[in-house]
N, C-alpha and C positions, 0 to 999 in steps of 0.2 A: 781647805775650802774657805773662802772669804765670807764675811758677814753678808755681803751683797749677794753672793751666789746662794747662800743658805736661804736668804729671804726669797729669792726667785724660785728656788726649788719648792719652798713651802707654799708659795702662791700657786705654782703649777699643780701641786698635789691637791690643794684645796679646790682648784678649778676642775680637775679630773673627778674628784669625789663628788663635787656638785653636779657634774654632768651625769655621773653614774646614778646618783640619786634621782635626777630628773628622768633618766631613761627607765629606771626601775618603776617610777611612779606612772609613767606612760604605759608601760607594759602591764602593770597591775590594773590600770583603768581599762585597757583593751581586753584583758582576760575577763574582767567583771562584765564588760559589755558583750562578751561572746564573740568579739572580732577575731581573736586568736585563742588557741588552746594552750593551757599551761602545761609545762613539762611535768608529767606525773612523778618523775624521780625526785622532784623538789618538794613534793607533798607528803613524802614519807612512804614507807613500805606498807602502811596500813590500807592504802588505796589500791583496790583491785583493778587490774587492767581489763578493759572490755574485751570480751571474747569475740573472735572473728566468726561471722556467720558462715556456716557450711551448708551446701545443698544436700538435701537428704538423698540417699542412694536411689530411691524410687523415682525421684524427680529427674535425676541424671539419666536413668534408663528410659523414661518417657521422652525426654528431649532427643536422645540418640535414635529412638524408634521413629520419631517424627521426621528427623533429618533423613534417615534411611528410606522412609516411605516416599518422601518428596523426590529423592534421587531415583528410586525405582520407578515411580510414576513418570518422571520426566524422561528417563531412558526408554521406557516402553512407548510413550507418546512419540518420541523421536523415531523409534523403530517402525511404528505404524505409519508415520508420515512418509518415511523413506520407502517402505514397502508399497504403499498406495501410489506414490509418485512413480516408482519403478514399473509397477503393473500398468499404469496409465501410459507411460512412455512406450512400453512393449505393445500395447493395444493400438496406439497411434501408428506405430511402424507397420503393424499388420494391415491396418486400413490403407495406408499409403501404397502397400504392395498390391492390394486388391482393386483399387480404383484407377480409372484412366482419366488423366487430366490433359486436355488439349488447349493450346493457345490459339485462339481464332482471331485472325487479323481482319477486322471488319469495322467500318465506321458505326454500324448499328444506328440506333435512333438517338440523336443528340438531345440532351435534356437541359432546358433553360439556358441556351448559349448566350454569352455576353456579346455586346456589339463591338467592344474593343478587341481588335484582332491581335493586339499585343498581350492580351491577358493569358496567363499560364494555362488557362482552360484549354486553349487550342493546341498546346503541346501535350497535355495529359490525355486528350481524347485519341491520340495516336497509339496509345498502348493497346495491345491485343486483349480480347476477352479471355477469361479463365473459365473454360467449360468443363464441367464434371457431370458424369452420369449419376444423377441423384438416385435413380431407381435401384442401382446396385447397393447403395447405402441404405435405402428404405428396406431392402430385403434383410439387412442385418439389424436394423432398428426402425420400426415404423413411425417413430417420432421425428425422423430426419426431415428437415425442411430446406437444407442448403449446405453449402461448403464455403468456408471463408479462408482467404489467403492474404498475407501481408508481408511484403519483402523486408528482409533484414530483421525479422523476428522469427519466433518458432510457431507463429500462428498459421496453421495449415490443417484445419479441422472440419469435420462435419458439424453442422449446427442443428441442434435438436430443439423441440418445442413441446411443452406440456401444458396442463391446465393450471399450473402455478409456477412461482419462481423459487420453489423449495426443493423439488425432487432432484433436479440435476446439480444441486449443490453437494449432494452426498451420494450420487450414483454416476457411474461411468457410462460410456456409450453402449456397452453391452448390458446395461441395467443392473450390474452387480454393485453392491455397496462399496463405495470408495470415497474417502474424505477429500480426494482431489476433484471430485465432481466431473463436469464436462462443460463444453461451450454450448450455451443455450440462449434462445431468443425469448424476450419478455412475453409472458402469457397474454398481455393486452394487445400485442401485435398480431395481425392476421397474415400468416405466411403467403396466402394466395394473392393478397394485394398489399401495396405499400402504405404504411401509416405515414403520418407527417414525420414521425421520428421512430425508426426501427432501432430497437435497443438489444444489444447482445452482451451477455455476461460470461465471465469465467474467473475462476480463482487465480490469485496472484501467487502461484507456487514458487518457492525459492529456487527449485532446480530448473525453472523456465518452462515447465509444461503448462498446458491450458493457456491462461493469459499472463503467466509469470514473466514472459519476455517483453510485455508492454512497458516494463521499466526502461527499456532501451530508448523509447521515444522521448525520455526526459534528458537524454545525453546530447551534448553539442554535436558529436560526430554523427549521430542519427539525424538530428534536426537540420544540420547543414547540408545534407544530401537531398536535393530536391526530388530525386527519383523515389524516395521513400514515401512520398505523400499520396499514395494510391492504395486503396483497399479493393480487393476483388471478392465478389459474392456471386456464387452460382446457385440457383434454385431449381426446382423441378420444371418451371415454365420459362425462365429467362436467365440471362447472364447480365450482371450489373457491375459498373465501374464507378467508384466513389473517389472524390478528391478531398483530402483532409484540409480542414480550415481552422481547427482549434485543438490544442493539446495542453492539458493542465492537470494539476492535482487540486483536490478540494476536500474539505471535511464532509463526511457522509450527509447527504441530503437527497431530496426527491425531485427538485426542480429540473435538473438537467435530463432526467429520465422521463419527462412528460412525453407521452406517446402521441397524443393528438391535441389539436387546438380548436377552441370554439369559433374563433374568427381570425382574420388577418392581423388585427391590432395586437391580439394576444401572442400570435406567432412571431410578429416583428419584435415585440419586446423580448421574447425568449431568444431570438436570433442575436439581438444586440448584446444581451448578457453573455451568451456563449462566446461571441467574438471578443468581448472585453476580457474574458478569462484566459484567452490564448497566451501561452508562455513560449511558443515557438516562433522563429523568425519568419516562417512562411504562413500564409493564410490564403483565403480565396474570397471572391465576391459572392455573397449569398443574399437571398431575399425570400419573400414569402412564397414565391413560386417554386422553390426548391424542396426536394425530399431529402431527409437527413438520416444518417446512420450514426449511432453512438455505441462505442465500445467502453465497457466499464469493468474495472477490477480493483481489488484491495491493494493497498501499498503498506507493507511492513506491519503497521500497528492495527490494521483492520478498521480503524476509524477514518482513514484517509483513502480517497479514491483516485486512481489514475484514470483520466478520461480522454478519449480520442473521438473527435467528431468530424464527420465528412458529409459532403453533399453529393448527390447522384449527378454524374455528368453524361453518362451514356448507358443505353440498355439494348439488349438483343434478345428477341423472342427465340425460343428453341423450336 
């Protein structure tokens, strides 16, 4: 090794040693500041290692019991939901066997017809009436006030009416306890006469029973079929045909389920709001001279509503 090489090696060694000292100094400062933890092995064997915390046996047992309880409760709730939905479906099929439905081809009495002959109204009034013997249903349940039908959904049910909006949330058509409830008219509506807005409710069951199939109105395939925009309602005294003008979802509120209006100005404001909410490609001309029908159900999270609103276009006395 030459003197020059030895000198270079010495310089490199000094540089490395200097860097090591600087690195150690930085590490010591970091340890002192609590930024990093020192290696306990370098502090000697006299330093005891911290013991790991262990859950006490009784805590583990409690946690397991809580998990099992939640699992059992969830499974039982799911079982009851399925049981009630199945029972309701069977009840609906029994009713369909017992009732007689007749399609009556008749113009009936036209309601608030538009002057424009190209309006869809003139096509929709050609559909037949949906006539059901309500007396047969009243024999089964004296709360029965009508029968509702809507194409390309599962909505084909007797409509009941009670003194509140609570009872038929938890009772079926035969008045037995059932979490699926039934299709019912708002207690503020008078079944014998039409309110400004007749409101009908039903649970949004996952299996499509009651108003569960109203989810379909939110799909493009349903909305793009113009034949779907009709609702039939048969009562004890008359048959009614309604044309849908608004379909939408909204957070739970009470404005859309207003049953009657104080004056035309209040009604017109309500009409404009309902039309603005429409999410479907089809609508209809509506004004203060119209009678309205509102169908309402829950969507998935119970705080959102699926709403379908229609106007009366023709009626027929029985």
